[in-house]
Kinemage of the C-alpha trace (Angstrom):
@kinemage 1
@onewidth
@group {chain A} dominant
@subgroup {mainchain}
@vectorlist {calphas} color= white
{ca met a 1} P -2.974 1.338 5.416
{ca gln a 2} L 0.297 3.010 6.033
{ca leu a 3} L 1.512 5.628 3.426
{ca met a 4} L 4.852 6.335 2.416
{ca pro a 5} L 6.627 9.584 2.269
{ca asn a 6} L 6.314 11.662 -0.657
{ca asn a 7} L 9.942 10.963 -1.749
{ca ser a 8} L 8.763 7.537 -3.327
{ca arg a 9} L 8.415 7.059 -6.914
{ca leu a 10} L 7.539 4.164 -9.090
{ca pro a 11} L 9.950 4.066 -11.783
{ca ala a 12} L 9.107 3.757 -15.477
{ca glu a 13} L 9.462 0.508 -17.130
{ca trp a 14} L 12.355 2.028 -19.179
{ca ala a 15} L 14.336 2.421 -16.290
{ca pro a 16} L 17.515 0.091 -15.678
{ca gln a 17} L 16.153 -3.363 -14.309
{ca ser a 18} L 17.505 -5.920 -12.085
{ca gly a 19} L 15.225 -8.938 -13.525
{ca val a 20} L 11.757 -9.939 -14.813
{ca met a 21} L 9.470 -12.336 -13.095
{ca leu a 22} L 7.466 -15.192 -14.930
{ca ala a 23} L 4.931 -17.709 -13.312
{ca trp a 24} L 5.664 -20.930 -15.656
{ca pro a 25} L 2.343 -22.846 -16.684
{ca his a 26} L 1.742 -26.021 -15.072
{ca glu a 27} L -1.175 -28.564 -15.282
{ca gly a 28} L -2.955 -27.040 -12.584
{ca thr a 29} L -3.675 -23.811 -14.773
{ca asp a 30} L -5.919 -22.838 -17.602
{ca trp a 31} L -3.027 -23.781 -20.182
{ca val a 32} L -3.156 -27.571 -19.507
{ca glu a 33} L -4.877 -28.223 -22.980
{ca thr a 34} L -2.180 -26.153 -24.713
{ca met a 35} L 0.703 -26.637 -22.665
{ca ala a 36} L 3.300 -27.451 -25.232
{ca ala a 37} L 2.553 -24.272 -27.308
{ca val a 38} L 2.541 -22.170 -24.231
{ca glu a 39} L 5.632 -23.366 -22.930
{ca ser a 40} L 7.318 -22.776 -26.316
{ca thr a 41} L 6.296 -18.905 -26.011
{ca tyr a 42} L 7.305 -18.684 -22.207
{ca ala a 43} L 10.696 -20.195 -23.274
{ca glu a 44} L 11.356 -17.897 -26.064
{ca ile a 45} L 10.216 -14.866 -23.737
{ca ala a 46} L 12.598 -16.366 -21.049
{ca arg a 47} L 15.459 -16.404 -23.562
{ca gln a 48} L 15.092 -13.054 -24.613
{ca ile a 49} L 14.992 -11.434 -21.112
{ca ala a 50} L 18.398 -13.859 -20.223
{ca arg a 51} L 20.033 -12.377 -22.648
{ca arg a 52} L 19.895 -9.136 -21.263
{ca glu a 53} L 19.184 -9.327 -17.543
{ca leu a 54} L 17.962 -11.925 -14.837
{ca val a 55} L 14.755 -13.893 -15.283
{ca met a 56} L 13.138 -15.228 -12.203
{ca ile a 57} L 10.818 -18.070 -12.872
{ca val a 58} L 8.271 -18.949 -10.254
{ca cys a 59} L 7.439 -22.805 -10.391
{ca ala a 60} L 4.433 -24.596 -8.466
{ca asp a 61} L 6.507 -27.093 -6.968
{ca asp a 62} L 9.836 -29.050 -7.028
{ca ala a 63} L 8.759 -31.409 -9.603
{ca his a 64} L 7.474 -28.224 -11.754
{ca leu a 65} L 10.918 -26.851 -11.130
{ca arg a 66} L 12.865 -29.510 -12.667
{ca arg a 67} L 10.691 -29.871 -15.435
{ca val a 68} L 11.328 -26.136 -16.312
{ca tyr a 69} L 14.886 -26.502 -15.818
{ca lys a 70} L 15.079 -29.408 -18.059
{ca arg a 71} L 12.916 -27.177 -20.841
{ca leu a 72} L 15.210 -24.318 -20.497
{ca arg a 73} L 18.199 -26.235 -21.019
{ca ala a 74} L 16.693 -28.054 -23.989
{ca glu a 75} L 16.010 -24.632 -25.534
{ca ala a 76} L 19.394 -23.353 -24.859
{ca val a 77} L 18.207 -20.523 -22.856
{ca asp a 78} L 21.201 -18.772 -20.620
{ca leu a 79} L 20.937 -20.431 -17.392
{ca ala a 80} L 23.320 -18.265 -15.838
{ca thr a 81} L 20.952 -15.545 -15.882
{ca val a 82} L 17.800 -17.681 -14.488
{ca arg a 83} L 16.651 -17.913 -11.072
{ca leu a 84} L 14.203 -20.639 -10.395
{ca thr a 85} L 12.057 -20.450 -7.240
{ca val a 86} L 9.053 -22.325 -5.848
{ca ala a 87} L 5.568 -20.937 -4.731
{ca leu a 88} L 2.157 -21.767 -4.971
{ca phe a 89} L -0.038 -19.640 -7.488
{ca asn a 90} L -3.380 -19.827 -9.132
{ca asp a 91} L -2.793 -18.234 -12.536
{ca thr a 92} L 0.406 -17.217 -14.601
{ca trp a 93} L -0.719 -13.548 -15.125
{ca ile a 94} L 2.278 -12.175 -12.808
{ca arg a 95} L 1.910 -8.775 -13.749
{ca asp a 96} L -1.137 -8.271 -11.852
{ca tyr a 97} L -0.137 -9.957 -8.521
{ca gly a 98} L 3.675 -9.509 -8.597
{ca pro a 99} L 5.041 -6.711 -6.603
{ca phe a 100} L 5.426 -3.077 -7.369
{ca thr a 101} L 8.782 -1.623 -6.648
{ca val a 102} L 9.072 1.821 -5.756
{ca leu a 103} L 12.304 3.861 -5.179
{ca asn a 104} L 12.375 5.650 -1.803
{ca asn a 105} L 15.353 7.997 -1.486
{ca gly a 106} L 16.931 5.637 -4.099
{ca ala a 107} L 16.304 2.328 -2.156
{ca pro a 108} L 14.067 -0.105 -3.676
{ca ile a 109} L 10.697 -1.088 -1.701
{ca leu a 110} L 8.358 -3.862 -2.929
{ca leu a 111} L 4.767 -3.173 -2.522
{ca asp a 112} L 2.309 -5.925 -2.288
{ca phe a 113} L -1.040 -4.652 -3.051
{ca arg a 114} L -3.824 -6.843 -2.737
{ca phe a 115} L -5.090 -9.024 -5.838
{ca asn a 116} L -8.736 -10.195 -6.123
{ca ala a 117} L -8.517 -11.632 -9.507
{ca trp a 118} L -9.952 -8.511 -11.394
{ca gly a 119} L -12.882 -8.088 -9.318
{ca asp a 120} L -13.510 -11.410 -7.820
{ca lys a 121} L -13.733 -13.243 -11.247
{ca tyr a 122} L -11.648 -16.237 -10.248
{ca pro a 123} L -9.932 -18.003 -7.649
{ca ala a 124} L -6.787 -15.993 -6.448
{ca ser a 125} L -5.697 -16.540 -2.889
{ca arg a 126} L -2.311 -17.970 -3.859
{ca asp a 127} L -1.510 -15.402 -6.563
{ca asp a 128} L -2.523 -12.616 -3.691
{ca ala a 129} L -0.091 -14.436 -1.363
{ca leu a 130} L 2.665 -15.007 -3.733
{ca thr a 131} L 4.844 -11.810 -3.263
{ca arg a 132} L 5.136 -12.366 0.476
{ca ala a 133} L 5.923 -16.170 0.164
{ca leu a 134} L 8.851 -15.219 -2.095
{ca his a 135} L 9.954 -12.252 -0.048
{ca gly a 136} L 9.804 -14.523 3.016
{ca lys a 137} L 11.994 -17.349 1.427
{ca gly a 138} L 14.337 -14.552 0.135
{ca ala a 139} L 13.876 -14.366 -3.510
{ca phe a 140} L 14.117 -10.686 -3.546
{ca gly a 141} L 17.242 -10.449 -1.190
{ca asp a 142} L 17.067 -7.914 1.448
{ca thr a 143} L 14.492 -5.755 -0.485
{ca ala a 144} L 11.992 -4.498 2.249
{ca leu a 145} L 8.559 -5.484 1.480
{ca glu a 146} L 5.245 -3.441 2.558
{ca ser a 147} L 1.807 -4.722 2.447
{ca val a 148} L -0.827 -2.252 1.207
{ca thr a 149} L -4.723 -3.254 1.594
{ca leu a 150} L -5.627 -1.405 -1.819
{ca val a 151} L -6.462 -3.910 -4.643
{ca leu a 152} L -4.344 -2.831 -7.647
{ca glu a 153} L -3.155 -4.846 -10.730
{ca gly a 154} L 0.039 -4.224 -12.471
{ca gly a 155} L -1.559 -3.941 -15.776
{ca ser a 156} L -4.027 -1.539 -14.810
{ca ile a 157} L -1.469 1.524 -14.587
{ca asp a 158} L 1.198 2.815 -16.707
{ca val a 159} L 3.594 5.559 -15.447
{ca asp a 160} L 6.341 7.897 -16.917
{ca gly a 161} L 8.459 7.921 -13.530
{ca glu a 162} L 8.133 11.577 -13.539
{ca gly a 163} L 4.763 11.698 -11.916
{ca ser a 164} L 2.153 10.917 -14.488
{ca met a 165} L -0.027 7.956 -14.639
{ca leu a 166} L -2.277 6.261 -17.313
{ca thr a 167} L -5.056 4.439 -16.251
{ca thr a 168} L -8.929 3.539 -17.129
{ca arg a 169} L -11.883 4.245 -15.216
{ca ala a 170} L -13.789 1.079 -16.014
{ca cys a 171} L -11.188 -0.633 -14.200
{ca leu a 172} L -9.990 1.494 -11.377
{ca leu a 173} L -13.225 3.063 -10.627
{ca ser a 174} L -14.936 -0.663 -10.918
{ca pro a 175} L -16.987 -1.284 -7.512
{ca thr a 176} L -15.592 -4.737 -7.524
{ca arg a 177} L -12.039 -3.263 -6.726
{ca asn a 178} L -12.165 -0.646 -4.030
{ca pro a 179} L -15.690 0.274 -3.527
{ca ala a 180} L -15.250 2.346 -0.669
{ca leu a 181} L -12.709 4.923 -2.447
{ca asn a 182} L -13.665 7.263 -5.142
{ca gln a 183} L -11.336 8.969 -7.711
{ca ser a 184} L -9.905 11.708 -5.407
{ca ala a 185} L -9.148 9.115 -2.670
{ca leu a 186} L -7.322 6.696 -5.199
{ca glu a 187} L -5.384 9.692 -6.424
{ca ala a 188} L -4.605 10.637 -2.798
{ca val a 189} L -2.943 6.994 -2.064
{ca phe a 190} L -1.157 6.938 -5.690
{ca arg a 191} L 0.353 10.374 -4.706
{ca lys a 192} L 1.702 8.902 -1.146
{ca gln a 193} L 2.732 5.422 -2.373
{ca leu a 194} L 3.894 5.877 -6.049
{ca gly a 195} L 4.886 9.499 -6.174
{ca ile a 196} L 2.112 10.423 -8.674
{ca glu a 197} L 1.440 13.902 -9.532
{ca gln a 198} L -1.488 13.491 -12.171
{ca val a 199} L -3.578 10.492 -13.179
{ca leu a 200} L -4.591 10.492 -16.867
{ca trp a 201} L -7.872 8.669 -16.814
{ca leu a 202} L -9.420 7.316 -19.713
{ca ala a 203} L -13.173 6.950 -20.056
{ca his a 204} L -13.339 5.205 -23.570
{ca gly a 205} L -11.499 2.285 -25.200
{ca tyr a 206} L -11.904 -1.536 -24.616
{ca leu a 207} L -10.947 -4.756 -26.317
{ca ala a 208} L -13.309 -7.573 -26.704
{ca gly a 209} L -12.535 -10.540 -24.729
{ca asp a 210} L -10.535 -8.541 -21.929
{ca asp a 211} L -11.811 -9.870 -18.704
{ca thr a 212} L -9.622 -7.385 -16.808
{ca asp a 213} L -12.406 -4.339 -17.222
{ca ser a 214} L -9.885 -2.611 -19.562
{ca his a 215} L -6.362 -2.636 -18.406
{ca ile a 216} L -4.548 0.297 -19.482
{ca asp a 217} L -1.456 -2.075 -20.809
{ca met a 218} L -3.917 -3.335 -23.563
{ca leu a 219} L -4.538 0.308 -24.823
{ca ala a 220} L -2.173 2.752 -24.252
{ca arg a 221} L 1.288 2.860 -22.913
{ca phe a 222} L 4.120 5.268 -22.175
{ca cys a 223} L 7.137 4.993 -24.209
{ca asp a 224} L 9.148 8.046 -22.813
{ca pro a 225} L 7.670 10.884 -20.662
{ca ala a 226} L 6.358 12.655 -23.591
{ca thr a 227} L 5.471 9.959 -25.912
{ca ile a 228} L 2.300 7.404 -25.894
{ca ala a 229} L 1.739 4.662 -27.904
{ca tyr a 230} L -1.774 3.248 -28.331
{ca thr a 231} L -4.200 0.834 -29.951
{ca ala a 232} L -6.036 2.274 -32.924
{ca cys a 233} L -8.563 1.036 -35.216
{ca asp a 234} L -9.034 2.370 -38.738
{ca asp a 235} L -11.927 0.085 -39.991
{ca pro a 236} L -15.246 1.371 -39.342
{ca asn a 237} L -17.137 -2.004 -39.574
{ca asp a 238} L -14.932 -3.223 -36.480
{ca pro a 239} L -16.995 -2.780 -33.257
{ca his a 240} L -13.711 -1.280 -31.622
{ca tyr a 241} L -13.646 1.588 -34.246
{ca ala a 242} L -15.882 4.185 -32.338
{ca pro a 243} L -14.506 3.419 -28.474
{ca leu a 244} L -11.017 3.575 -29.840
{ca lys a 245} L -11.489 6.654 -31.895
{ca ala a 246} L -12.907 8.311 -28.768
{ca met a 247} L -10.110 7.113 -26.806
{ca ala a 248} L -7.714 8.691 -29.292
{ca ala a 249} L -9.404 11.917 -29.005
{ca glu a 250} L -8.895 11.529 -24.989
{ca leu a 251} L -5.056 11.175 -25.596
{ca val a 252} L -4.794 14.103 -27.957
{ca ala a 253} L -6.381 16.118 -25.108
{ca phe a 254} L -4.086 15.147 -22.328
{ca arg a 255} L -1.112 17.018 -21.492
{ca thr a 256} L 2.316 16.381 -19.666
{ca leu a 257} L 2.984 18.098 -16.177
{ca glu a 258} L 4.793 20.820 -18.239
{ca gly a 259} L 1.580 21.415 -20.098
{ca gln a 260} L 2.972 19.919 -23.621
{ca ser a 261} L 0.740 17.765 -25.777
{ca tyr a 262} L 1.954 13.985 -26.049
{ca arg a 263} L 3.424 12.807 -29.122
{ca leu a 264} L 0.852 9.992 -30.308
{ca ile a 265} L 2.013 6.567 -31.931
{ca pro a 266} L -0.936 4.537 -33.069
{ca leu a 267} L -0.403 0.830 -33.322
{ca pro a 268} L -2.786 -1.077 -35.432
{ca leu a 269} L -5.204 -3.463 -34.207
{ca pro a 270} L -4.807 -7.209 -35.515
{ca ala a 271} L -7.188 -9.025 -37.440
{ca pro a 272} L -9.717 -10.655 -35.157
{ca ile a 273} L -8.352 -13.711 -33.347
{ca tyr a 274} L -11.263 -16.043 -31.829
{ca ala a 275} L -11.389 -18.518 -29.229
{ca ala a 276} L -12.671 -22.281 -29.720
{ca gly a 277} L -16.036 -21.194 -28.324
{ca gly a 278} L -16.177 -18.086 -30.938
{ca gln a 279} L -15.271 -15.317 -28.476
{ca arg a 280} L -12.996 -12.706 -30.043
{ca leu a 281} L -9.555 -12.457 -28.061
{ca pro a 282} L -7.954 -9.067 -26.944
{ca ala a 283} L -4.910 -9.403 -29.356
{ca ser a 284} L -3.020 -5.966 -28.899
{ca tyr a 285} L 0.467 -4.553 -29.783
{ca ser a 286} L 0.251 -2.250 -26.866
{ca asn a 287} L 1.060 -5.242 -24.317
{ca phe a 288} L 4.873 -4.918 -25.121
{ca leu a 289} L 7.448 -5.147 -22.331
{ca ile a 290} L 10.325 -2.699 -21.909
{ca ile a 291} L 13.594 -4.495 -20.859
{ca asn a 292} L 17.126 -3.775 -20.685
{ca gly a 293} L 18.418 -2.719 -24.243
{ca ala a 294} L 15.015 -4.027 -26.067
{ca val a 295} L 11.280 -3.893 -26.587
{ca leu a 296} L 9.712 -7.140 -26.543
{ca leu a 297} L 6.545 -7.156 -29.002
{ca pro a 298} L 3.814 -9.456 -28.924
{ca thr a 299} L 3.063 -10.588 -32.509
{ca tyr a 300} L -0.010 -12.544 -34.060
{ca asn a 301} L 1.085 -13.848 -37.282
{ca asp a 302} L -0.825 -10.833 -38.912
{ca pro a 303} L 0.565 -8.821 -41.695
{ca val a 304} L 0.237 -5.549 -39.624
{ca asp a 305} L 2.950 -7.121 -36.971
{ca ser a 306} L 5.277 -5.398 -39.192
{ca ile a 307} L 3.732 -2.164 -39.034
{ca ala a 308} L 3.533 -2.418 -35.261
{ca gln a 309} L 7.249 -3.094 -35.014
{ca arg a 310} L 8.435 -0.149 -37.353
{ca arg a 311} L 6.145 2.115 -35.156
{ca leu a 312} L 7.684 1.034 -31.965
{ca thr a 313} L 11.009 1.346 -33.583
{ca ala a 314} L 10.456 4.942 -33.931
{ca ala a 315} L 9.448 5.456 -30.368
{ca phe a 316} L 12.276 3.273 -28.995
{ca pro a 317} L 15.454 4.364 -31.361
{ca asp a 318} L 17.868 3.090 -28.822
{ca arg a 319} L 16.476 -0.387 -28.215
{ca glu a 320} L 15.984 -3.465 -30.229
{ca ile a 321} L 12.490 -4.427 -31.055
{ca val a 322} L 12.141 -8.109 -30.752
{ca gly a 323} L 8.977 -9.711 -32.089
{ca val a 324} L 7.651 -12.758 -29.968
{ca asp a 325} L 4.839 -14.928 -31.274
{ca cys a 326} L 1.799 -14.689 -28.656
{ca thr a 327} L -0.912 -16.547 -30.364
{ca ala a 328} L -0.514 -19.215 -27.635
{ca leu a 329} L -0.954 -16.676 -24.869
{ca ile a 330} L -3.918 -14.776 -26.282
{ca gln a 331} L -5.869 -17.925 -26.121
{ca gln a 332} L -6.177 -17.165 -22.403
{ca tyr a 333} L -7.178 -13.464 -22.987
{ca gly a 334} L -3.768 -12.093 -22.009
{ca ser a 335} L -0.326 -11.476 -23.978
{ca leu a 336} L 3.442 -10.561 -23.084
{ca his a 337} L 3.251 -7.942 -20.942
{ca cys a 338} L 0.565 -9.675 -18.677
{ca met a 339} L 2.654 -12.616 -17.763
{ca thr a 340} L 5.692 -10.552 -16.843
{ca met a 341} L 6.609 -8.265 -14.058
{ca gln a 342} L 9.976 -6.218 -13.926
{ca leu a 343} L 12.141 -5.560 -11.174
{ca pro a 344} L 14.091 -2.159 -11.034
{ca ala a 345} L 17.840 -2.130 -10.754
{ca gly a 346} L 18.761 -2.251 -6.816
{ca val a 347} L 16.354 -5.402 -6.286
{ca his a 348} L 18.867 -8.151 -5.474
{ca leu a 349} L 17.251 -11.410 -6.395
{ca gly a 350} L 18.118 -14.510 -4.154
{ca ser a 351} L 19.592 -17.718 -5.051
{ca asp a 352} L 18.272 -20.291 -7.563
{ca glu a 353} L 16.709 -23.414 -6.282
{ca ser a 354} L 17.440 -25.864 -8.883
{ca asn a 355} L 20.227 -27.451 -7.024
{ca ala a 356} L 18.481 -27.967 -3.911
{ca ser a 357} L 15.333 -29.367 -6.108
{ca gly a 358} L 17.612 -32.186 -7.369
{ca thr a 359} L 18.436 -30.928 -11.255
{ca gly a 360} L 21.993 -32.001 -10.668
{ca thr a 361} L 23.263 -28.603 -12.261
{ca thr a 362} L 26.543 -27.296 -10.740
{ca arg a 363} L 26.849 -24.306 -12.539
{ca gln a 364} L 28.134 -20.975 -10.821
{ca gln a 365} L 25.649 -18.232 -9.848
{ca pro a 366} L 26.971 -14.570 -11.431
């Protein structure tokens, strides 16, 4: 594995963005039985992103692209800021197999880490190949691409853009990811590839129904270099109470690179939501997405939705907090952040493929 020079860094999610990627559900995905509901959610998320920056939507084939285009037009999404492209994929959780974008001397470089479906739990060969396939057809303009042999999912880490990373031991040290690498070896890779100076490892915290081995983006997130929002549980009768209290204690003990304590913002745990089979689903307000000028907050038709929105408003005083109903998304064990991947400013997205695929549109590209 080729390591990049130390002048590379992974920017924080709140850094200026050129766009956000989505992989639109189709009949070959697990969404087939709830397609109408989940497409409505995707359309609303696409609408909110397209109001502020470009949104790249990956479609499975030309027929799927035409259907997505018609759906977006019917939903009055601003098509001038939409880029439709075609590539095969297994699943729609593009956060975990889309590219990480580092800045090397200010220039963006796409890093294509390996994806093995959260420890070989599901088929993933198409997901693993997606970034290379899109790059090969010019979807990222002239942005350079580097393939990395390390298994790493986008939802498994969160960074402040200044050298600190949040993650969980349960995920990154899982023997199904990188069994040959211990903690120090992983930290060395993160230092070289992502510009990370300290890794803040959480040993506690989980959400029932999360099949990612405790991704950090369900548990704790940087809001700025000195602030962390985290999933909290105040009900002693909830099985999450003890592990989330232990996680909160770990967060209290963490320090910034300057040695300061973090400002901590607890986000309430929604009331239990269950799948048809009876399994509790991993609903979390920590699964928010930061975009240009706004934060998209997953909501669950729960009275504490408003509490989460109010607390994130305090964390992001200069951004609009936009709630998006994600009760359809959570049925497949993920939420809003999981189905998106941001692309920092400087990544020039390629042309839209809707004309070539026969939608008949003649709109101008911005």
